[in-house]
C-alpha positions, 0 to 999 in steps of 0.5 A: 560540215559533216566532212570536217566533223569526221575528218582530221583537219590536218589530213584535209589540208595535206590532201589539198596541198598534194592534189595539184601535184598529183594532177600535174603528175597525171597530166605530164604522163598523159602528154608523154604517153600521147607523144609516144603512142604512135611510133612503134620504135618508142613502144618500149618507152611508152610501156615504161611510162604507163607502168610507172603511172599505174604503179604510182596510182597503186602505191598511193591508193589513188583509185580515181587516178588509176581509172584515169590512167586506164582510160588513157590506155583504153583510148590509145588502143581504140585509136590503134584499132580505128587507125587500121581502117584509116589510110592516112595512117600510112603517112605516119612513119613507123606506125603502131599497127596490129598487123605487126607481130612485134607491136602486138607483142608489146601491146599485149605485155602492157595490157597484162601489166594493166590487168594485174594492177586492176586486180590489185586495185580491185577495179573489176570492171576495168579488169574485165575490159582489159581482159577482153583487149588481151583476148583480142590481141592474143587472137591477132598474134600470127605467132604462138603466144608464150605459155607463160603469158597464157597461164598468167592470163587465165589465172587473172581471168579466173579471178575476174570471173570469180568476183563477177559470179560467173561460176561456169566461166570461172571453171573454164578459166581454171581448166585452161590455166591447168592445161598450161600449169601441167606443162610447166617445169617450174611448178611443183607437183603439189601446186599442180594438185592444188589447182586440179582440186580447185578446178574440180571443186569449181566445176561441182559448184556451178549451179545447174539451173544457172548454166545458160544465164552465164552465157546471156550475161557475158560476151560470147567471146570467151565461150569455148568454140566447141560449145558455140553451136550447141548454145546457139541452137539451144531453145533455152537461150531463146 
């Protein structure tokens, strides 16, 4: 009764009318993605289907459906990682494997798109989980990842750390972003100066009494390599 009192009855009827269609749409795309995910020659079609699904959830502000779509993508990536340890995968023609640099590149492109949609939908937990997968894929690449991808990755990562309140890691992400922006030929001098100012202000804003707690609250996967030994040996961490 409280719902009916605060909602327009026409809106409720419209929602109930559309809900079965949305459910059918989601299930159809899930079947399509389940069919395409195991063949590396169909990864482009898989990425197109996944992008359309994410775009649909963003266009119509379907948060619950977006999380379902993201879970499908996360589950598929988990399957790829587990399948690498399974010898039965060798029997599958054209398997999707992280050992194939082309497959890794296409998986990385899809996760970049997924991260951007997560930021648009302001689903920060999902954005963080996706950023971890991207970090894993970047490290698995045998060839160098393009500077444009890395720049966009650190831009999105800075937004995630800012929202989560990890000031130190936000500064670190901005520092890496600035490294690639300074090498860019498409960025103006003003844009580079603005980002440099943001980095300085971000560094000055890091609480001095909170510099260790960020490492305790967050996975050390993002920790700069030159800081790992210092943190591990620090009595403050223990």
